[in-house]
TIKOLTOR-406979 format. One record per residue (C-alpha): y, x, z; residue in three letters. Coordinates in nm, 4 decimals, m for minus. Layout:
// residues N
      north       east         up   semi
          Y          X          Z    ALA
...
//
This chain:
// residues 86
      north       east         up   semi
     0.0194    m0.0111     0.0151    UNK
     0.3522     0.1532    m0.1159    UNK
     0.6298     0.0026     0.1374    UNK
     0.8524    m0.2612    m0.0667    UNK
     1.2416    m0.2863    m0.0035    UNK
     1.2002    m0.5930     0.2328    UNK
     0.8828    m0.4861     0.3564    UNK
     1.0185    m0.4349     0.7246    UNK
     1.1698    m0.7689     0.7251    UNK
     0.8854    m0.9655     0.5987    UNK
     0.6570    m0.8107     0.8786    UNK
     0.9313    m0.8568     1.1546    UNK
     0.9198    m1.2424     1.0850    UNK
     0.5901    m1.2759     0.9975    UNK
     0.4482    m1.4398     1.3123    UNK
     0.7082    m1.6979     1.2973    UNK
     0.6698    m1.8096     0.9465    UNK
     0.4337    m2.0834     0.7957    UNK
     0.0815    m2.0146     0.7191    UNK
     0.1979    m2.0547     0.3326    UNK
     0.4894    m1.8203     0.3705    UNK
     0.2367    m1.5695     0.5608    UNK
     0.0174    m1.5884     0.2363    UNK
     0.3162    m1.5278     0.0070    UNK
     0.4703    m1.2552     0.2520    UNK
     0.1186    m1.0687     0.2854    UNK
     0.0792    m1.0631    m0.0992    UNK
     0.4522    m0.9130    m0.1641    UNK
     0.3745    m0.6530     0.1477    UNK
     0.0359    m0.5559    m0.0283    UNK
     0.1380    m0.5791    m0.3750    UNK
     0.5148    m0.4473    m0.3912    UNK
     0.4830    m0.3487    m0.7524    UNK
     0.3442    m0.6429    m0.8619    UNK
     0.6491    m0.8410    m0.7402    UNK
     0.8328    m0.6325    m0.9835    UNK
     0.6098    m0.6651    m1.2738    UNK
     0.4043    m1.0003    m1.2742    UNK
     0.5634    m1.3474    m1.3216    UNK
     0.6310    m1.5614    m1.0289    UNK
     0.3782    m1.7970    m1.1147    UNK
     0.1032    m1.5356    m1.1319    UNK
     0.2038    m1.3755    m0.8430    UNK
     0.1893    m1.7023    m0.6512    UNK
    m0.1562    m1.7860    m0.8010    UNK
    m0.2881    m1.4838    m0.6831    UNK
    m0.1188    m1.5105    m0.3185    UNK
    m0.2964    m1.8732    m0.3157    UNK
     0.0209    m2.0664    m0.2990    UNK
     0.2378    m2.2710    m0.4937    UNK
     0.5116    m2.1271    m0.6889    UNK
     0.7973    m2.2972    m0.4719    UNK
     0.6692    m2.1403    m0.1805    UNK
     0.7541    m1.7742    m0.3097    UNK
     1.1075    m1.9107    m0.3877    UNK
     1.1391    m2.0528    m0.0370    UNK
     1.0304    m1.7649     0.0872    UNK
     1.2982    m1.5711    m0.0891    UNK
     1.5438    m1.8002     0.0169    UNK
     1.4161    m1.7747     0.3625    UNK
     1.5032    m1.4232     0.3584    UNK
     1.8541    m1.5161     0.2753    UNK
     1.8323    m1.4184    m0.1077    UNK
     1.9495    m1.6675    m0.3620    UNK
     1.6049    m1.7251    m0.4994    UNK
     1.2794    m1.5633    m0.6175    UNK
     1.4617    m1.3834    m0.9434    UNK
     1.6900    m1.1840    m0.6774    UNK
     1.3625    m1.0783    m0.4686    UNK
     1.1850    m0.9848    m0.7847    UNK
     1.5417    m0.7777    m0.9138    UNK
     1.5282    m0.6257    m0.5491    UNK
     1.1695    m0.4880    m0.6348    UNK
     1.2279    m0.4024    m0.9726    UNK
     1.4889    m0.1843    m0.9124    UNK
     1.2848     0.0089    m0.6290    UNK
     1.0127     0.0787    m0.8779    UNK
     1.2527     0.2057    m1.1466    UNK
     1.4171     0.4497    m0.8893    UNK
     1.0577     0.5289    m0.7764    UNK
     1.0990     0.3891    m0.4370    UNK
     0.7607     0.1738    m0.4992    UNK
     0.5076     0.3412    m0.6989    UNK
     0.1972     0.2676    m0.8037    UNK
    m0.0405     0.5705    m0.6426    UNK
    m0.0383     0.3257    m0.3248    UNK
//
């Protein structure tokens, strides 16, 4: 697992999240490079949640939506902060 830009924040709030948010958060924590590369629908399917859950989780984190979350991860991949070695 490579640390993503929101990993710490997701872990800190994990216990207070709903079960669906926890599934989505665990996916984001465990697969940060996929967040940047796969569609939200594909990510939701792999995480075992509805696509709307991914959007609601992003908003729960204070972002405008999942596109902003994905952009944060895409920038991290481009800058080398999230790699494929993990």
